[in-house]
N, C-alpha and C positions, 0 to 999 in steps of 0.2 A: 631753830634748827639749821645747821650748816648745809650748804648746797654743793652738789657736784654737777658740773656740766659734762655731759656724756657725748663724746666724739662719735661721728656716724660709723666709724669703723667698728666700734664696740657694739652699737646697736645692730649693725648689719650682721655681726657674728651670731647674734641671736636669731635673726630672721632667715638667714641663708642656711639651707639644709647642708649638713655635713661640713661646716666650717671648721678648719684646723684649729681655730682659736675659740670655739664655742665654750669649752670647759673653763678657760681662763676667764673669758669675758663674762660668762654666767656667774662665777664664783666672785669676781671683782664687783659686779653689779649688786650681787646678794650682800656682799660685805658692806659696800657703800650704802646700800639702802637701810641697813641696820642703824646707821647714825646720821644719815644725810637725806635731803630731798635730792631726787634725781631729775635733772633739767635738760631739755634740748631747746634749740632756738630755730628760726627759720632757715638759716643756712644748713644746719644739721639736717633738718627735715627735707630740704631740697636735695641734698646729697642722697639721703635714704630713698626719696621718691623716684629717683632716676630709673629704677628697676620695676616700677609699677605702672600699670596702664591708667589708673584712675586714683583721685584723691580718696575715694572710699575704700579702695583696696590698701592704700598706704595707712589710713586710719584704722582699718581693721587689723592690719598686721602689727601695728605699734602697740606694745603692752601699755596698759593704762596707768601704770605707775609713773610714766614720764610726765613731768609738768612742762608745759610749753610757756616760753618767755620770749618776748621781743628783745632785740638787740639795742641796748641803750645808745643814745647818739654819742656819749662820751666814748664808748667802745668802738664806734664807726669812725670816730676821729682818730683814735689810737691805731685802728687797723690802717688808716690812711697813712700815718706817720711811720708805722712798721713797714708798709709798702715802699714808702720813699727810701727807707734805710735798705730794704731788700734790693731796690733798683741801684742804689749808690754802691752796694757791694757786688754788683754785676748781675743781679737777677734780670731774666729776659721776659717774664710775663708782662703783659700790657695793662693789666688791671689787678687790683688786690686779690690775693688768693684766698679761698674759703678759710683756711687755717688761720689767716690773720684776723678775721672777724670772730672765729670761735675763740682763739686765744685772747684776743682783746676783750670779749665779753666776759670771760672767765676773770681776767686780770682786774678789769673795772669793777666787777661785782663781788670780787673777793671770794670766788669759788675755786674749788680744786678742779682739775680736768682729768677725767678718765679717758685714756686713750692708748692705742698701741703704737701710734705714730709720733715719736717723741722728738725727732731731730729738729724740725722746724720750730717747734715749741721751745725747746731748750735754747735754740739759737736766738730767737727773737723775743721770747718772754722768759728770761732766765730765772725770774723770781717767782713764776707761776708754779704752784704746787701740782705736780703730776702724779697720778695714780697710773702706773704703767708696769709692763713685765720687766723684770730684772734684766 
């Protein structure tokens, strides 16, 4: 079964009351789940957990249909290379951005990426298949 890595912004749309993007994210997740595994990784988990006081609250809030995977070392290597490109192009952050790890994980694993934040992914991972709003 193919897999879809789900970006934290889509997960948070489900968890945050009255999100403007709830309907889109819910429908996109439902559609993706009909034909794919839904996956999150530790970086996505970290971004989600920022708004919670304990790991138990995060785990209780996350729907059980998300499968958890580690980031492969090949993806970490690719994230480092993408970060070097980012810096060469004038980027000012002093360490690799979460999106680089997320995009690299999806790219290395051959997953599609479900996200609302497409600019960085399209810039640095142009071959990555995105599921995103039009």
